[in-house]
matplotlib code that plots the C-alpha trace (Angstrom):
import matplotlib.pyplot as plt

x = [0.0, 1.5, 0.8, -0.7, 1.3, -0.2, 0.8, 4.2, 5.0, 3.8, 5.9, 9.0, 8.5, 8.2, 11.3, 13.4, 12.2, 12.9, 16.4, 17.4, 16.3, 18.1, 21.3, 21.0, 20.5, 23.5, 26.0, 27.4, 28.4, 29.7, 33.3, 33.6, 35.7, 33.7, 34.6, 34.1, 31.6, 32.8, 29.9, 28.6, 25.2, 22.5, 19.5, 15.9, 15.9, 18.8, 17.3, 13.6, 12.9, 16.4, 16.1, 19.4, 17.7, 15.0, 12.4, 10.4, 8.1, 9.7, 8.5, 10.7, 8.0, 8.2, 5.4, 1.6, 1.8, 4.0, 4.6, 7.6, 10.0, 12.6, 16.1, 18.9, 20.5, 17.3, 16.9, 20.5, 19.8, 16.9, 18.7, 21.6, 19.2, 17.4, 20.6, 21.8, 18.7, 19.4, 17.0, 18.4, 15.3, 13.1, 9.7, 8.6, 5.2, 5.1, 7.2, 5.2, 7.1, 10.9, 10.9, 11.7, 14.3, 15.9, 16.0, 18.0, 20.3, 20.8, 21.7, 24.2, 25.8, 26.2, 27.7, 30.3, 31.5, 30.8, 31.6, 29.8, 26.4, 24.2, 20.6, 18.1, 14.8, 11.4, 10.4, 6.7, 4.9, 1.5, -1.4, -4.9, -8.1, -9.5, -10.9, -8.9, -8.3, -10.4, -13.9, -14.9, -16.5, -13.7, -14.1, -12.7, -13.0, -10.4, -6.9, -5.4, -3.2, -1.2, -0.2, 0.3, 2.5, 4.6, 5.0, 6.2, 8.6, 10.2, 10.4, 12.3, 14.6, 15.5, 15.9, 18.5, 20.2, 20.5, 20.7, 22.7, 20.0, 16.6, 15.8, 12.0, 9.4, 5.9, 3.2, 0.5, -0.2, -3.6, -4.6, -7.0, -8.8, -12.4, -12.5, -9.9, -12.9, -11.0, -8.7, -8.8, -8.3, -9.2, -6.5, -6.2, -4.5, -1.9, -1.4, -0.7, 2.1, 3.6, 3.7, 5.3, 8.0, 8.7, 9.0, 11.5, 13.6, 13.5, 14.5, 17.5, 16.1, 15.9, 18.2, 17.2, 17.5, 15.0, 11.8, 8.4, 5.3, 2.2, 1.6, -2.0, -4.5, -4.7, -8.3, -7.0, -4.7, -7.5, -7.5, -10.9, -14.3, -15.1, -15.6, -11.9, -11.4, -11.1, -8.9, -6.9, -5.9, -4.8, -2.7, -1.2, -0.2, 1.5, 3.3, 4.7, 8.0, 6.5, 3.3, 3.3, 0.5, -0.9, -2.5, -3.8, -5.3, -5.1, -7.8, -9.9, -10.1, -12.9, -14.0, -13.9, -13.5, -14.5, -10.9, -10.1, -12.9, -11.9, -13.6, -15.4, -12.8, -10.0, -11.9, -10.6, -7.0, -4.9, -4.9, -1.5, -2.5, -5.6, -3.6, -0.9, -3.5, -5.2, -1.9, -1.4, -4.8, -3.8, -0.7, -2.8, -5.2, -2.4, -1.1, -4.5, -4.8, -1.3, -2.2, -5.5, -3.5, -1.3, -4.3, -5.8, -2.6, -2.2, -5.8, -5.0, -1.8, 0.7, 3.6, 5.1, 7.0, 4.7, 6.0, 4.3, 4.4, 2.8, 1.6, 1.7, 0.1, -0.7, 0.1, -2.4, -6.1, -8.9, -11.3, -12.1, -9.1, -8.7, -10.5, -13.8, -13.3, -11.5, -8.7, -6.1, -3.8, -0.9, 2.9, 2.7, 0.5, 2.6, 5.7, 4.2, 2.9, 6.2, 8.1, 5.6, 5.6, 9.4, 9.7, 7.2, 8.4, 12.1, 11.2, 9.4, 11.8, 9.2, 10.1, 7.9, 7.8, 6.6, 4.6, 6.3, 9.6, 8.6, 5.3, 4.1, 1.6, 0.5, -1.6, -4.3, -3.4, -6.7, -6.7, -3.5, -4.6, -5.8, -4.3, -2.8, -0.4, 1.0, 2.1, 5.8, 8.3, 9.7, 7.8, 8.3, 10.9, 12.9, 11.8, 12.0, 8.7, 8.4, 9.2, 12.7, 13.5, 15.8, 17.8, 18.2, 19.4, 21.9, 23.3, 22.4, 21.4, 24.2, 25.4, 22.4, 19.9, 16.7, 16.4, 19.0, 17.2, 19.1, 17.3, 15.7, 12.8, 9.3, 7.7, 11.2, 11.7, 9.1, 7.1, 4.6, 3.9, 3.4, 1.1, -1.3, -2.3, -2.7, -6.3, -7.5, -9.7, -13.4, -14.9, -17.1, -20.0, -20.0, -19.8, -22.7, -24.8, -24.5]
y = [0.0, 3.4, 6.8, 9.4, 12.4, 14.6, 12.2, 11.7, 15.4, 16.0, 13.1, 14.3, 17.8, 16.3, 14.1, 17.1, 19.1, 16.3, 15.6, 19.3, 19.3, 16.1, 17.4, 20.6, 18.7, 16.5, 19.0, 19.5, 15.8, 15.5, 16.4, 14.2, 11.1, 7.9, 4.7, 1.5, -0.9, -4.2, -6.0, -6.4, -4.8, -7.3, -7.3, -7.5, -11.1, -11.9, -10.3, -11.1, -14.5, -14.5, -15.2, -13.3, -10.1, -9.2, -6.7, -4.1, -1.1, 2.1, 5.6, 7.8, 10.4, 11.4, 13.9, 13.7, 15.4, 14.8, 18.5, 17.8, 15.8, 13.7, 15.1, 13.2, 12.5, 11.1, 8.9, 7.7, 6.9, 4.7, 3.1, 2.0, 0.5, -1.5, -2.6, -3.9, -6.2, -7.7, -5.5, -5.2, -4.1, -1.1, -0.2, 3.3, 4.6, 7.9, 10.6, 13.8, 14.5, 14.6, 11.5, 8.8, 10.7, 11.6, 7.9, 7.2, 10.1, 8.9, 5.4, 6.7, 9.0, 6.1, 3.9, 6.6, 6.2, 2.5, 0.3, -2.7, -0.9, -2.9, -1.6, -1.6, 0.1, -0.9, 2.6, 3.3, 5.7, 6.7, 6.3, 7.6, 8.6, 11.9, 13.8, 11.7, 13.4, 16.5, 17.8, 16.3, 12.9, 10.5, 9.3, 5.8, 5.6, 8.4, 8.7, 11.7, 12.5, 15.3, 13.5, 10.1, 11.5, 13.4, 10.3, 8.1, 10.8, 11.1, 7.3, 7.1, 9.9, 8.4, 4.9, 6.3, 8.4, 5.5, 2.4, 0.5, 1.1, 1.3, -2.3, -2.2, 0.3, -0.3, 1.4, 2.2, 1.0, -0.7, 1.4, -1.2, -2.6, -1.4, -0.6, 2.1, 4.3, 7.6, 6.9, 3.5, 3.2, 0.4, -2.0, -0.3, 2.7, 0.5, -1.4, 1.8, 2.9, -0.6, -1.0, 2.5, 1.6, -1.8, 0.0, 2.5, -0.5, -1.9, 1.5, 1.7, 4.6, 2.5, -0.3, -3.6, -5.4, -3.1, -4.9, -3.3, -4.3, -3.0, -3.7, -4.4, -6.4, -10.1, -9.6, -7.1, -9.7, -12.1, -13.9, -12.4, -12.4, -12.4, -8.6, -8.3, -10.7, -8.9, -8.7, -5.7, -7.5, -10.5, -8.2, -6.5, -9.9, -10.7, -7.4, -7.1, -8.7, -10.1, -9.8, -7.9, -9.2, -7.6, -9.8, -8.6, -11.2, -8.5, -6.4, -9.4, -10.3, -7.8, -7.8, -11.6, -13.0, -16.6, -17.7, -15.7, -16.7, -19.6, -22.8, -24.8, -27.7, -25.2, -23.3, -25.4, -24.5, -22.0, -18.4, -18.7, -21.9, -20.2, -17.2, -19.4, -21.4, -18.2, -16.9, -20.2, -19.6, -16.1, -17.5, -20.0, -17.2, -15.2, -18.3, -18.9, -15.4, -15.8, -19.1, -17.7, -15.3, -18.1, -20.2, -17.4, -16.7, -20.4, -20.6, -17.9, -19.7, -17.2, -18.2, -15.2, -14.9, -13.8, -12.0, -10.4, -6.7, -5.9, -7.6, -6.6, -6.6, -3.5, -3.5, -1.0, -0.3, 1.1, 0.5, -2.5, -4.5, -3.8, -4.8, -3.6, -5.4, -8.5, -8.4, -8.7, -5.7, -6.2, -6.7, -10.4, -11.3, -9.0, -10.9, -14.3, -13.1, -11.6, -14.8, -17.1, -14.9, -14.7, -18.5, -19.4, -16.8, -17.8, -21.5, -20.9, -18.3, -15.5, -12.0, -10.5, -6.7, -6.5, -3.4, -1.6, -0.5, 2.3, 3.6, 6.7, 9.1, 10.8, 7.8, 8.6, 12.0, 12.6, 9.2, 8.5, 4.9, 4.2, 1.0, 2.6, 4.5, 1.3, -1.2, -0.5, -3.0, 0.0, 2.8, 6.3, 7.0, 3.9, 1.3, -2.2, -4.0, -7.6, -9.1, -7.5, -8.2, -11.1, -8.8, -6.4, -9.3, -10.2, -6.6, -6.0, -2.4, -1.5, 2.0, 2.9, 5.6, 7.1, 10.8, 10.5, 7.5, 4.2, 1.2, -0.5, -2.9, -1.8, -2.4, -2.2, -5.7, -7.1, -9.8, -10.1, -6.3, -6.7, -9.7, -7.6, -5.8, -9.1, -10.3, -13.7, -13.8, -14.2, -17.7, -18.5, -19.8, -16.7, -14.4, -16.1, -15.9, -12.1]
z = [0.0, -1.0, 0.4, -1.8, -2.8, 0.0, 2.7, 1.2, 0.9, 4.4, 5.8, 4.0, 5.5, 9.0, 8.5, 7.4, 10.4, 12.8, 11.4, 11.7, 15.3, 16.1, 14.5, 16.5, 19.8, 19.3, 18.0, 21.4, 21.6, 18.1, 18.8, 21.9, 21.4, 21.3, 23.0, 21.1, 22.6, 24.2, 22.6, 19.1, 18.7, 18.2, 15.8, 16.7, 15.5, 17.9, 21.0, 20.8, 22.3, 23.9, 27.6, 28.2, 27.0, 29.5, 28.3, 30.2, 29.5, 30.8, 31.6, 33.7, 34.8, 38.5, 38.6, 38.2, 34.8, 31.8, 31.6, 33.8, 31.6, 33.3, 32.9, 31.2, 34.5, 36.0, 32.9, 33.3, 36.9, 36.0, 33.0, 35.2, 37.8, 35.0, 33.5, 36.8, 37.1, 33.7, 31.5, 28.0, 26.0, 26.8, 25.3, 24.8, 23.6, 21.8, 20.3, 20.6, 23.8, 24.3, 26.7, 24.2, 22.2, 25.6, 26.6, 23.4, 24.1, 27.7, 26.6, 24.0, 26.6, 29.1, 26.4, 25.6, 29.2, 29.8, 26.8, 28.5, 28.7, 26.3, 25.9, 23.1, 22.5, 21.0, 19.8, 19.9, 17.5, 18.8, 16.3, 16.9, 15.1, 14.0, 17.0, 19.6, 22.9, 21.9, 22.6, 19.3, 18.8, 17.8, 14.2, 14.2, 10.4, 9.8, 11.2, 12.9, 9.8, 11.3, 14.5, 12.9, 10.1, 12.7, 14.9, 11.9, 10.8, 14.2, 14.5, 11.1, 12.1, 15.5, 14.1, 11.7, 14.3, 16.8, 14.6, 17.3, 19.9, 18.1, 17.0, 16.7, 15.7, 17.1, 15.0, 17.6, 21.1, 21.7, 18.7, 17.2, 20.2, 20.3, 24.0, 23.4, 22.6, 22.8, 19.9, 18.2, 14.5, 12.0, 11.0, 7.6, 9.2, 11.0, 7.8, 5.9, 8.2, 8.7, 4.9, 4.5, 7.0, 5.4, 2.0, 3.6, 4.6, 1.1, -0.3, 2.1, 4.1, 7.3, 8.6, 7.0, 10.3, 12.0, 12.8, 12.4, 14.4, 16.1, 19.8, 20.7, 22.7, 21.9, 20.5, 18.0, 16.6, 15.9, 19.3, 20.2, 18.5, 14.8, 14.8, 14.6, 11.7, 8.4, 5.3, 6.5, 9.7, 7.7, 5.5, 8.6, 10.1, 6.9, 6.8, 10.3, 11.2, 14.4, 16.4, 19.7, 22.0, 25.2, 27.8, 31.2, 33.5, 36.2, 34.6, 33.9, 37.6, 37.3, 33.7, 33.1, 36.6, 35.9, 36.0, 39.1, 41.5, 43.8, 42.7, 45.4, 45.3, 46.3, 49.0, 51.9, 51.4, 53.3, 52.2, 50.7, 48.9, 47.5, 46.3, 44.7, 42.7, 41.7, 40.2, 38.4, 36.8, 35.9, 34.2, 32.3, 31.3, 29.8, 28.0, 26.6, 25.1, 23.6, 22.1, 20.7, 18.6, 17.4, 16.6, 14.4, 12.5, 11.8, 10.6, 7.9, 6.9, 8.4, 10.6, 12.5, 15.7, 18.6, 21.7, 24.7, 24.1, 27.4, 30.6, 34.2, 37.7, 39.8, 43.5, 44.8, 44.0, 46.1, 43.1, 41.0, 42.0, 45.7, 48.9, 47.6, 44.2, 43.0, 45.7, 42.9, 43.6, 46.0, 45.9, 46.8, 43.7, 41.5, 42.5, 41.8, 38.4, 37.5, 38.4, 36.6, 33.4, 33.3, 33.8, 31.1, 28.5, 29.0, 28.7, 25.4, 24.0, 24.1, 24.9, 27.6, 28.0, 31.6, 32.4, 34.0, 35.5, 37.8, 39.2, 37.3, 38.9, 35.7, 34.6, 37.0, 38.6, 40.4, 42.1, 44.1, 44.8, 41.2, 39.9, 36.8, 39.0, 40.6, 37.9, 38.6, 40.0, 41.8, 43.6, 42.4, 45.1, 44.1, 46.6, 45.2, 45.5, 46.7, 43.2, 43.4, 47.1, 46.1, 43.9, 46.8, 49.0, 46.3, 46.4, 42.7, 43.5, 45.8, 45.0, 42.8, 43.8, 42.4, 43.1, 45.8, 47.5, 47.8, 46.5, 49.5, 50.0, 50.4, 53.9, 55.4, 54.1, 56.6, 54.8, 57.7, 57.3, 53.6, 54.0, 56.0, 52.8, 50.8, 50.4, 49.0, 45.8, 46.4, 46.4, 43.3, 45.5, 47.7, 44.6, 42.9, 46.0, 46.2]

ax = plt.figure().add_subplot(projection="3d")
ax.plot(x, y, z, "-o")
ax.set_aspect("equal")
plt.show()
């Protein structure tokens, strides 16, 4: 699929502007001597599915608004923490703000001082529909041409400026799933831009080893109902280099809780046993959604790598997932889900971008205890949640700080204190009787 002349001319203008800005921003570093790296940069094909290259979603925002962009030094602080815990692939989400480009700059600057610092990026280009995030009614049949063109232009420019770091471009984030009512687009829009990027690779305007995908809910990739099954989706699956699937058992403890409610035959166990079995069901639920996508792609005769582009577990909620809801949100359950997903994905050579590295308050700024603010493996002030306590014990984070705070365990490392905030899932019989 080719762009019309208007789109092409607009895109070229955006690319030129972006390239000029990037050159200006990096001029100060251009004369500095560069150290050669002690590793050979890998391709997307080499790092995806490689258990030695742990992946994570990353946002470095410290404030309740994205108006306050993290500084390069703050980003470097975070990157060194993540590198210490074995993270080698970061996922970002949009390019309209400086955050993603600053992450790339920060990685590059660290590498100039530390030749052993290996880190790669899955660069997200945000895609939305006409009228998204405005007072207008979103028109899901027409894309936001100006925004989408700008995002793709910036992605191209950054992939060319940092070819040793940017290994993947993701066109859109949950941009096709129908419950994203504020902004979703039809598969034809994602197909257009994926096709354009693939053609840029063929023309030599992008690194040929760069992988192109879109990162979306399992249903959007054909793993859900027939309302998602159409010719454009099939063409998109054929066009991407791999499929990036999102699965969230956590959210479905409320929205589809049949798997989460404690069955009668398990109701007599201890609280810890009940929780452990519930988390095993959560793992199985995520695997089923992954496999549903694989089943659909096989049914249309396409064999593509499939990786987990996003999954996670929140640790706090006073809403749908807390004591007045499904009882899913706490650090104990997050730790179990994190361990189970890492074990399963490594065993099956599947990359898993766990959501997310650090808590971010801007996700739900008017609700401090909203679950969206608490998906991090670290708190905002740099405390390691229960999933990472073993790494603290191993001394992995010794000498690292976040905003001046040393990396310490949450709850002062007192498991008994943590467990006071852990609630068991509700029993199916009790739930049905209400």
